[in-house]
Residue, then its C-alpha position, 0 to 999 in steps of 0.5 A: x277071462x271072457x274078454x280074451x279067448x287066448x292071452x299071449x305073453x309078449x315083449x317089446x316096445x310096439x303098441x299093444x294089439x288085441x286080435x279078434x279070434x277069427x284072424x289067424x295068429x301064427x302058432x295059435x288056434x283060431x276058434x271064431x268063438x265057436x266050440x265046434x271050431x276050437x275042437x277041430x282046428x289046428x294052430x295057424x301055420x301063418x299070420x293072417x295077411x292083415x297082420x304083416x304091418x303090425x309084425x313089421x313095427x313090433x306090435x305086441x299081440x296081447x291076445x285073441x279076443x272073444x266074439x259072438x260065435x262065428x262073428x254072426x250076430x251083433x250082440x257080443x254074447x258067447x255061451x262057450x267062452x263067456x260074454x265080455x263085460x260091458x265096461x259102461x254097465x255090466x247089465x248091458x250087451x257089449x255089442x258084437x260081434x267084436x265084443x272082446x276087442x271093444x272091451x279090451x281097448x275100453x278097459x285099457x288092456x290094449x292100445x288098439x284092437x282088430x275087429x271085423x265088420x260084416x254088418x256092424x260088428x266093429x261099429x256096434x260094439x264100439x257104440x255099446x262100449x263107448x269107444x271108437x271104431x272104423x269099418x274099412x272100405x270093402x277090399x282095402x284090408x286083405x282077408x287072407x287068413x280071416x275066418x269068413x262070414x259073408x265074403x262079399x261084405x266082410x271087412x277088417x278094421x281097428x278099434x281104439x279108445x280114441x280116434x288117434x288110436x284108430x289112426x295107429x290101427x290103420x297104420x298097422x293094417x296099412x303101413x304109411x297110413x296117415x289121416x288127411x291134413x284137414x277134416x271135411x267141412x260140408x257134412x250131409x245129415x241123414x235123419x233116422x228113426x233113432x231116439x230123439x236124444x240120440x238124434x240130438x246128440x249127433x246134431x250137437x256134436x256136429x254143431x260143436x265141430x262147426x261143420x256146415x251141415x246139410x240135411x239130405x233127403x235120401x230114401x234108400x235105408x229100407x232098400x239097402x237093408x233088404x239087400x244087405x239082409x238077403x245077401x248076408x243071410x245067404x252067404x252066412x248059410x253058405x259058410x256056416x251051415x256045414x259046421x253047424x250040421x256036422x257039430x250040432x252040440x258045438x254051435x250055439x242055438x242062436x247061430x242055428x236059429x240065424x242060419x235057419x232064416x236063410x231059406x226065407x231070403x235065398x229066393x230073393x238073392x238074384x233080385x237083391x244082387x241085381x238091385x245092388x248096383x243102382x241102390x249103391x249108386x244112389x248112396x254114392x251120388x250123395x257124395x256129389x253134394x257133401x263130403x261125408x254123411x252123418x247119422x247115429x250108429x245105433x238108434x237105441x242105447x244098448x239092450x240089457x242082457x236080461x232082455x235077450x230071449x229066443x222069441x225077441x232075438x230077431x227084433x233086437x238084432x233088426x233094431x240095432x243093425x238097421x243103420x249099419x248093415x246097409x253100408x256093408x252092402x255099399x262097401x263104404x268106410x264108416x266110423x263110430x265114436x261116442x258123443x254125449x247124450x242129454x239126460x243119460x250117462x250112456x253115450x250115444x254114437x255118431x256114425x260118419x260115412x265116407x265114399x270108398x277109400x275115404x278113410x283118411x278124410x273120415x278119421x281127420x273129421x272124427x278127430x275134429x269132432x272128438x276135439x270139439x266135444x272133449 
């Protein structure tokens, strides 16, 4: 039962939809993966706004999926409701925070799942579980009725086994959505410090899809990550500290540890916000040279559950979010999709990044990659 916190009995002919348990479903308690929230919440009196399209076409909500508590960390573990099992290897983390959503579609229990992405929470579990995911442009999908984490960074988006499933998911979120008629042709390649076999996997996928690939010299990774981290931790403390203080036995140690780090970053919040516009523009300027950007989603393969310990947690989190969180600060849409990596049975994950509101082109391009690599 660790994939779902609440299973729902549904009938109908629409797509099977799994919903991350921080998105309100009318008549069902939203737990946000937290014992403290579960014990003090009443059933939702209305659906979250993002479910209107799914309801209109008769989507069958099969359940509310598990997540890393309060959607706060990228690991996908949960001490209260169990940890969803990574279908590629049960010894590995499922990735988070949308772990249950990733596992639900990877195991065929849902056609589409909704997740949230504040710093990688759709893309990271997609990468860990070998599926596809879409982080939407900031503000494109309404967040009314969605438990907040860091309001200036939060997004909701679809997860699915294939890119076509992401298109279906976007149509549920935004009726009438279709992918672009043609993929991008000119792709900007951002080099990273990922493992060589992961970098190679990205290159080979782009080559198979026959894109024109241009290597870009952009030095904004460190600055973007610092801006993101400062804003994220400060806003997460604002939304989460009262709950943790009021219910210390109902909030996990890892969440309290994360919240405690906010004091280190809060003094730099004004500087981070003042730097954001210029840094974001430096990223958006790249789209004057190319249509989309490409880089790995994760620089490493998924960590092992047994390697998670309080003294190593921060380093693991920094490592697996270093190429995802900065795009939340930028507000840009991103896909994650599996690509073959030489010498291992684990897939790597290709991340495509588009300009704001570029989801249509992103999905058409991800579809081209998927078709090219099989």
